[in-house]
C-alpha positions as CSV (number, residue, x, y, z in Angstrom):
1,M,0.4,0.3,0.3
2,A,2.0,3.0,-1.3
3,K,1.3,6.2,0.9
4,E,-0.9,9.1,-0.5
5,K,0.9,12.2,-1.9
6,N,-0.2,15.7,-3.6
7,K,0.8,16.5,-6.8
8,T,4.2,17.5,-5.7
9,G,5.4,14.0,-4.9
10,R,5.4,15.2,-0.6
11,E,3.2,14.2,2.0
12,S,0.2,16.6,2.8
13,Q,0.5,18.8,6.1
14,T,-2.5,17.1,7.4
15,Q,-0.8,13.9,6.9
16,K,2.6,14.9,8.7
17,K,0.6,15.8,11.4
18,A,-1.4,12.7,11.8
19,K,2.2,11.5,11.6
20,Q,3.3,13.0,14.2
21,A,0.7,12.4,16.5
22,K,0.5,8.7,16.5
23,N,3.8,8.4,16.9
24,N,3.4,10.5,20.0
25,G,1.4,8.5,21.3
26,G,-1.7,10.9,20.1
27,K,-0.3,13.5,21.7
28,E,-0.5,16.8,19.8
29,S,0.6,19.4,21.4
30,Q,4.4,17.5,22.1
31,G,6.7,19.9,21.1
32,R,4.5,22.8,21.4
33,K,6.3,25.5,23.8
34,L,3.0,26.0,26.2
35,N,2.4,28.6,29.4
36,Q,5.2,30.6,27.5
37,W,3.6,33.9,28.8
38,R,4.0,35.7,32.1
39,Q,2.2,37.0,35.2
40,H,3.4,40.9,34.4
41,R,1.7,40.7,31.0
42,M,-1.1,39.2,32.3
43,R,-1.9,41.6,35.2
44,G,-1.1,45.0,32.4
45,A,-3.7,42.9,30.1
46,I,-6.6,42.8,33.1
47,E,-5.6,46.2,34.5
48,E,-6.1,47.8,31.0
49,Y,-9.6,45.4,30.5
50,Q,-10.7,47.5,33.4
51,Q,-10.0,51.1,32.6
52,I,-12.2,50.4,28.9
53,I,-15.0,49.1,30.9
54,E,-14.9,52.1,33.6
55,D,-14.6,54.9,30.2
56,G,-17.7,53.2,29.1
57,G,-16.2,51.5,26.2
58,V,-16.5,48.1,25.0
59,P,-13.3,46.0,25.5
60,Q,-12.1,43.9,22.5
61,L,-10.4,40.5,24.1
62,R,-8.1,39.3,21.1
63,L,-6.6,42.6,20.8
64,L,-5.8,42.8,23.9
65,A,-4.5,39.6,24.2
66,R,-2.5,40.1,21.0
67,A,-1.4,43.8,22.2
68,W,0.1,41.9,25.8
69,S,1.3,38.9,24.4
70,V,-0.7,36.5,26.3
71,P,-3.3,33.7,25.9
72,K,-7.1,34.8,24.7
73,S,-8.9,32.4,26.7
74,T,-6.7,32.9,29.7
75,L,-7.4,36.2,29.6
76,Q,-11.1,35.7,29.3
77,R,-11.6,33.5,31.8
78,R,-9.5,35.6,34.7
79,V,-11.6,38.8,33.6
80,K,-14.6,36.8,34.3
81,G,-12.9,35.5,37.7
82,N,-13.4,31.7,36.7
83,G,-10.9,29.6,37.8
84,H,-7.0,30.0,39.4
85,F,-4.9,32.3,39.4
86,N,-2.1,31.0,39.4
87,H,0.9,30.7,37.2
88,T,1.4,26.8,36.5
89,I,1.0,23.9,34.5
90,G,1.0,20.7,34.4
91,R,0.2,18.4,38.6
92,K,0.0,19.9,41.7
93,P,2.9,18.9,43.9
94,F,2.1,15.9,46.3
95,L,2.6,18.7,49.4
96,P,0.4,21.2,49.7
97,E,2.4,24.8,49.5
98,K,2.2,25.0,53.9
99,D,3.6,21.9,54.0
100,E,6.1,22.6,51.4
101,A,7.7,25.6,53.0
102,E,7.6,23.6,56.4
103,L,9.6,21.1,54.8
104,E,11.9,23.7,53.8
105,E,11.6,25.7,57.4
106,M,13.0,22.4,58.8
107,I,15.6,21.3,56.2
108,A,17.6,24.3,56.2
109,T,17.2,24.7,60.0
110,L,18.8,21.4,60.2
111,G,21.2,23.0,57.7
112,K,22.4,26.2,60.2
113,R,22.7,23.7,62.9
114,G,25.7,21.8,62.0
115,F,23.4,19.0,59.8
116,P,23.2,19.6,56.4
117,L,21.6,16.9,54.4
118,R,22.1,15.2,51.0
119,L,19.7,14.6,48.4
120,D,19.1,11.2,49.7
121,D,18.7,12.5,53.1
122,I,15.9,15.1,51.7
123,R,14.1,12.6,49.8
124,T,13.7,10.3,53.0
125,L,12.7,12.7,55.0
126,A,10.2,13.7,52.3
127,F,8.5,11.0,52.6
128,Q,8.6,10.6,56.2
129,F,7.0,14.5,56.9
130,A,4.0,13.1,54.1
131,E,3.9,9.9,55.7
132,E,3.1,11.9,59.0
133,K,0.8,14.1,57.4
134,G,-1.1,11.2,55.4
135,I,-0.4,12.3,52.8
136,K,0.4,9.6,49.5
137,G,1.8,9.5,46.8
138,F,5.8,9.2,47.5
139,S,6.9,5.8,46.4
140,Q,5.6,2.8,49.3
141,I,8.8,0.7,47.8
142,T,11.8,2.8,48.3
143,K,10.5,5.0,51.1
144,K,11.0,8.0,49.6
145,A,10.4,10.5,47.5
146,G,11.0,10.8,43.5
147,Y,14.1,12.8,41.9
148,R,11.8,14.6,40.2
149,W,9.9,15.5,42.9
150,F,12.9,16.7,44.9
151,Q,13.9,18.9,41.5
152,G,10.5,20.5,41.7
153,F,11.5,21.2,44.9
154,L,14.2,23.1,44.6
155,R,12.5,25.1,41.8
156,R,9.6,25.6,43.8
157,N,11.8,26.9,46.3
158,P,14.8,28.7,45.6
159,K,16.6,30.1,49.0
160,L,16.6,26.1,49.6
161,S,18.1,25.7,46.2
162,S,21.0,28.2,46.8
163,V,21.9,26.4,50.2
164,F,21.8,22.7,48.7
165,K,24.2,24.0,45.5
166,G,26.9,25.1,47.9
167,L,27.2,21.9,49.6
168,D,29.5,19.9,48.7
169,E,31.7,16.6,50.1
170,S,34.0,18.4,51.9
171,C,30.9,19.1,54.9
172,Y,30.3,15.6,55.4
173,T,33.8,14.7,55.3
174,T,35.2,14.8,59.6
175,E,39.3,16.0,60.4
176,W,39.4,12.4,62.3
177,P,39.1,9.2,60.4
178,G,36.7,6.9,62.0
179,W,35.7,9.4,64.0
180,L,31.7,8.1,63.7
181,S,32.4,4.2,64.2
182,R,34.4,5.7,67.8
183,V,30.8,7.6,68.8
184,R,29.0,4.7,68.0
185,D,30.6,2.3,70.4
186,I,30.3,4.4,73.0
187,P,27.3,3.0,76.0
188,I,24.5,4.8,76.3
189,Q,24.2,5.1,80.1
190,P,20.4,5.4,81.0
191,S,19.6,8.3,83.0
192,Q,19.0,8.2,86.6
193,D,15.8,10.3,86.4
194,Q,13.8,7.2,85.1
């Protein structure tokens, strides 16, 4: 069975798009850049819309969206007051914002007190934190948060990422070889109070 081609012997644009969609598992947005507008532009477009309304004019959303380089449908939704107003795309993080802020503060405090955490330590701590709060979503097999969650966590918490990037292996080594093994060998005496 030969492929259908147009008069010039090439595949048509429609055929190319169908072929790409088939190769991408039906995801037609693959390769397109979504959510490229900026929040300050959206605010400017909304303010201009409100100004036109106050002046008694009839705003044209399509022209406003084009002038401010924002999507018309998003501008329309925000002008009407429908939908959320966070500039996000994709899944929401497993941990709510207030819980992530609490976890960030915990990690920063541990670092300030001389206990800087490694990547695996943070992932394990995040899993334990979520489990304690009753939040499901992290792997029950590895008992850690995922690596991609960790990358997103650093992106959402830039204060923490600057602390984390400053760490290197030198902060984990001690001047005395075998120091940790000697500390582990010290017997712990139960207190007399109990």
